[in-house]
KEKE-3310 file (N, C-alpha, C; in steps of 0.2 Angstrom, whole numbers, plus 5000, padded with zeros to 4 digits):
npx = (4948:4950:4941:4925:4923:4921:4923:4919:4931:4937:4927:4927:4939:4939:4928:4933:4947:4939:4932:4942:4948:4938:4936:4949:4946:4937:4942:4954:4944:4938:4952:4954:4945:4945:4958:4957:4947:4955:4965:4978:4987:4988:5001:5005:4995:4999:5011:5007:5000:5012:5018:5009:5008:5022:5023:5014:5018:5029:5041:5046:5047:5059:5064:5072:5068:5056:5056:5060:5051:5039:5045:5053:5065:5077:5076:5061:5056:5059:5052:5040:5038:5040:5028:5018:5021:5021:5006:5001:5002:5012:5027:5043:5056:5071:5083:5086:5098:5107:5108:5109:5100:5083:5065:5050:5032:5015:5007:4997:4987:4986:4982:4971:4963:4962:4957:4944:4939:4940:4935:4922:4923:4932:4923:4914:4921:4926:4915:4911:4922:4920:4911:4917:4926:4940:4949:4944:4947:4960:4964:4962:4969:4982:4980:4978:4990:5000:4994:4998:5012:5015:5009:5019:5031:5028:5025:5037:5046:5040:5045:5057:5060:5057:5066:5079:5093:5109:5117:5128:5143:5142:5153)
npy = (4902:4901:4891:4890:4888:4880:4885:4902:4910:4906:4906:4921:4923:4918:4925:4937:4934:4931:4944:4951:4947:4949:4963:4965:4959:4969:4982:4979:4978:4992:4999:4994:4998:5013:5013:5007:5018:5028:5023:5016:5002:4987:4988:5003:5006:5002:5007:5021:5022:5017:5031:5038:5034:5035:5049:5052:5049:5057:5055:5055:5044:5036:5032:5021:5015:5014:5004:4991:4990:4987:4976:4977:4980:4993:4997:4997:5002:5016:5016:5014:5027:5035:5035:5037:5050:5057:5056:5064:5060:5058:5065:5070:5078:5084:5082:5095:5095:5085:5085:5073:5064:5059:5063:5057:5063:5065:5071:5088:5087:5074:5070:5079:5070:5058:5063:5066:5054:5044:5051:5052:5036:5039:5047:5038:5031:5039:5040:5028:5026:5036:5029:5023:5022:5033:5022:5009:5011:5012:4998:4993:4998:4994:4981:4980:4986:4977:4967:4970:4971:4958:4952:4959:4953:4939:4942:4946:4934:4924:4931:4931:4917:4912:4919:4921:4909:4915:4919:4908:4913:4914:4902)
npz = (5027:5042:5051:5059:5077:5090:5102:5110:5108:5098:5088:5088:5082:5070:5063:5064:5056:5042:5042:5039:5027:5018:5019:5013:5000:4995:4998:4988:4975:4975:4974:4961:4953:4954:4947:4936:4930:4928:4921:4927:4930:4941:4945:4946:4953:4967:4967:4968:4981:4989:4989:4993:5007:5011:5011:5019:5033:5032:5028:5014:4999:4990:4972:4974:4984:4983:4972:4979:4989:4980:4973:4961:4947:4945:4931:4926:4938:4934:4923:4926:4936:4927:4920:4927:4931:4920:4919:4926:4940:4950:4956:4953:4966:4968:4982:4992:4999:4994:4978:4969:4973:4973:4977:4978:4975:4978:4965:4963:4954:4954:4967:4969:4960:4968:4980:4976:4973:4983:4994:4999:5003:5013:5022:5026:5033:5044:5050:5054:5065:5072:5081:5090:5106:5112:5118:5113:5100:5100:5101:5094:5084:5088:5085:5072:5067:5071:5065:5051:5051:5053:5041:5033:5036:5030:5020:5015:5018:5008:4996:4999:4998:4986:4977:4963:4965:4963:4947:4937:4930:4911:4904)
capx = (4954:4950:4934:4922:4925:4913:4923:4918:4936:4939:4923:4928:4945:4936:4926:4939:4948:4936:4931:4949:4948:4933:4939:4954:4944:4932:4948:4955:4939:4938:4957:4955:4939:4950:4963:4952:4945:4963:4971:4983:4987:4990:5006:5004:4990:5003:5015:5003:4998:5016:5021:5006:5010:5027:5021:5010:5024:5034:5048:5045:5050:5065:5065:5075:5065:5048:5058:5061:5045:5038:5050:5053:5071:5077:5072:5055:5054:5060:5046:5035:5039:5039:5022:5014:5024:5018:5001:5000:5001:5016:5031:5049:5059:5078:5085:5090:5105:5111:5103:5107:5094:5076:5060:5041:5027:5010:5006:4993:4982:4983:4980:4965:4959:4961:4952:4937:4937:4940:4933:4916:4924:4936:4918:4911:4927:4927:4910:4913:4928:4916:4907:4922:4931:4948:4951:4943:4953:4968:4966:4961:4976:4986:4980:4981:4998:5004:4994:5002:5018:5014:5008:5024:5037:5026:5026:5044:5048:5040:5049:5066:5059:5058:5071:5083:5101:5115:5118:5136:5145:5142:5160)
capy = (4899:4900:4886:4894:4884:4879:4889:4909:4914:4902:4908:4926:4924:4915:4930:4942:4933:4931:4950:4956:4944:4952:4970:4964:4959:4976:4987:4979:4980:4999:5003:4994:5003:5019:5012:5007:5025:5032:5020:5013:4996:4987:4990:5010:5009:5001:5014:5028:5020:5018:5037:5043:5032:5039:5056:5053:5048:5063:5054:5055:5040:5037:5027:5015:5011:5012:4997:4988:4989:4983:4970:4978:4981:4999:4999:4994:5008:5022:5017:5015:5033:5040:5034:5041:5057:5060:5056:5069:5058:5061:5072:5070:5082:5083:5083:5101:5094:5081:5086:5067:5060:5061:5059:5055:5065:5065:5079:5091:5082:5065:5071:5080:5065:5051:5065:5065:5047:5041:5054:5048:5032:5041:5051:5032:5028:5043:5039:5021:5026:5039:5026:5019:5027:5032:5015:5006:5012:5011:4991:4991:5002:4990:4974:4982:4986:4969:4961:4972:4970:4949:4949:4960:4947:4934:4944:4946:4928:4924:4934:4928:4908:4911:4921:4915:4908:4920:4916:4908:4917:4909:4898)
capz = (5029:5048:5051:5065:5082:5096:5108:5110:5106:5090:5084:5086:5077:5064:5061:5062:5050:5039:5041:5037:5020:5016:5019:5007:4992:4994:4996:4980:4971:4976:4972:4955:4952:4954:4944:4929:4929:4926:4916:4929:4931:4948:4949:4947:4959:4974:4967:4972:4987:4993:4987:4999:5014:5014:5012:5027:5039:5033:5025:5004:4996:4983:4967:4974:4991:4978:4970:4985:4991:4974:4970:4953:4944:4944:4925:4928:4943:4930:4917:4932:4938:4921:4917:4933:4931:4914:4919:4931:4947:4955:4954:4956:4968:4970:4987:4993:5002:4990:4971:4966:4976:4970:4981:4974:4979:4974:4963:4963:4950:4956:4974:4968:4959:4973:4984:4972:4972:4989:5000:5002:5008:5021:5027:5029:5039:5049:5054:5058:5069:5077:5085:5096:5109:5109:5121:5110:5094:5102:5103:5085:5080:5089:5083:5066:5068:5073:5059:5044:5050:5052:5034:5030:5038:5028:5012:5014:5017:5003:4992:4998:4996:4978:4975:4961:4965:4959:4941:4938:4923:4907:4902)
cpx = (4953:4943:4931:4923:4921:4915:4920:4925:4938:4932:4925:4935:4944:4933:4930:4944:4946:4934:4936:4949:4943:4934:4945:4951:4941:4937:4952:4949:4937:4944:4956:4950:4942:4954:4961:4950:4950:4967:4977:4981:4989:4995:5007:5001:4996:5009:5012:5002:5005:5021:5017:5007:5017:5027:5017:5013:5028:5041:5046:5050:5056:5064:5067:5071:5058:5050:5058:5056:5040:5040:5051:5060:5070:5075:5065:5053:5056:5053:5040:5033:5037:5032:5018:5015:5020:5009:4997:4999:5005:5021:5038:5052:5066:5078:5088:5098:5110:5107:5104:5102:5088:5071:5053:5036:5021:5009:4998:4986:4979:4981:4973:4959:4958:4958:4945:4935:4935:4938:4927:4917:4927:4930:4914:4915:4927:4919:4909:4916:4923:4913:4908:4925:4938:4951:4950:4948:4960:4969:4966:4967:4981:4986:4981:4987:5001:5002:4997:5008:5019:5014:5014:5030:5034:5027:5035:5048:5047:5043:5056:5066:5061:5062:5076:5090:5104:5118:5125:5138:5145:5152:5162)
cpy = (4896:4896:4890:4887:4883:4885:4898:4913:4912:4904:4917:4927:4922:4921:4934:4942:4933:4938:4953:4952:4947:4959:4971:4964:4966:4980:4985:4979:4988:5002:5001:4997:5012:5018:5012:5014:5030:5029:5018:5007:4994:4989:4999:5011:5007:5007:5019:5027:5021:5026:5040:5040:5036:5048:5059:5054:5054:5061:5051:5049:5041:5031:5020:5010:5010:5004:4992:4986:4987:4978:4972:4980:4990:5001:5000:5000:5015:5022:5017:5023:5038:5041:5038:5049:5061:5060:5060:5067:5058:5065:5069:5076:5080:5086:5092:5101:5091:5080:5079:5063:5066:5059:5059:5057:5064:5073:5081:5087:5076:5065:5072:5073:5059:5055:5064:5059:5043:5045:5053:5043:5034:5045:5044:5031:5032:5041:5033:5022:5030:5036:5022:5025:5027:5026:5011:5005:5011:5004:4991:4994:4997:4983:4975:4982:4980:4966:4964:4969:4962:4948:4953:4955:4943:4935:4943:4938:4923:4925:4931:4919:4908:4915:4917:4915:4913:4916:4915:4910:4911:4907:4901)
cpz = (5038:5048:5059:5069:5087:5102:5106:5105:5099:5086:5082:5082:5072:5061:5061:5057:5044:5036:5037:5028:5016:5013:5014:5001:4991:4993:4989:4976:4969:4971:4964:4951:4948:4949:4936:4927:4926:4923:4919:4931:4939:4951:4950:4952:4967:4973:4971:4979:4992:4995:4993:5004:5016:5016:5018:5034:5039:5031:5018:5003:4991:4977:4970:4980:4987:4977:4975:4987:4987:4971:4964:4952:4943:4937:4925:4933:4938:4926:4921:4932:4932:4918:4922:4933:4924:4914:4924:4939:4952:4953:4956:4960:4968:4977:4987:4994:4997:4982:4968:4968:4975:4975:4976:4979:4977:4972:4962:4960:4953:4962:4974:4964:4964:4978:4983:4973:4978:4996:5002:5005:5015:5024:5029:5035:5043:5053:5057:5064:5072:5082:5089:5099:5109:5112:5116:5102:5095:5102:5096:5082:5081:5086:5074:5063:5068:5065:5053:5046:5051:5045:5030:5029:5033:5022:5011:5014:5011:4997:4992:4996:4988:4975:4970:4963:4961:4951:4941:4929:4918:4906:4895)
residu = (MET:TYR:ARG:ARG:ARG:ASP:ASP:PRO:ARG:GLY:ARG:MET:VAL:ALA:ASP:ILE:THR:ASN:ASP:LEU:ARG:ARG:TYR:SER:VAL:ASP:ALA:GLN:HIS:ILE:GLY:HIS:ALA:PHE:ALA:GLY:MET:HIS:GLY:LEU:ASN:PRO:THR:ASP:LEU:ARG:ALA:LEU:ILE:ALA:VAL:MET:ASP:ALA:GLU:LEU:VAL:GLY:ASP:PRO:ILE:THR:PRO:GLY:ARG:LEU:GLY:GLY:GLN:LEU:ASN:LEU:SER:SER:GLY:SER:VAL:THR:ALA:LEU:ILE:ASP:ARG:LEU:GLU:ARG:ALA:GLY:HIS:ILE:ARG:ARG:ASP:ARG:ASP:THR:ALA:ASP:ARG:ARG:LYS:VAL:PHE:LEU:HIS:TYR:ALA:ASP:GLN:GLY:ALA:ALA:LEU:ALA:MET:SER:PHE:PHE:GLY:PRO:LEU:GLY:ARG:ARG:THR:ASP:GLU:VAL:MET:ALA:ARG:PHE:THR:ASP:ASP:GLU:LEU:ALA:VAL:VAL:GLN:ARG:PHE:MET:ALA:THR:THR:VAL:ALA:SER:MET:ARG:GLU:HIS:ARG:ASP:ALA:MET:ARG:ALA:ALA:ARG:ALA:GLU:PRO:PRO:ARG:ARG:PRO:ALA:ASP)
# end
């Protein structure tokens, strides 16, 4: 997408962009390998990542929020959650304050499978990060957070652009 330019900054921007693309492709291959080993489809994998991300920040995800993130209808989300729960990847927990509210969490079995598969990659990532100072990592973190936010804005704009107009009732 980005071509190398003659100036040093242009070359660096192109190299970073190409590295991000290659990282994304390789991460997808790894995720698909995990999914294939455990009978998951791409949407299942995206759902597990959303559940994990929500738990990591201490804000467990609800089925409604999961559906919004994955751009799925409530019926599709229910089928997805049922499938992942039956397979032992996630569990549903009711909110103690409002029993009508349901939170999704990684089940112990699902977490163990993920740790077993992704543990070696995590160790490699830790080794790479150990080569950088805290100040360097702060810049990388700021760059990645800003890039992710920009990507999500673009994703949301694409979703909005292809949304179907409201249907008129049949006469």
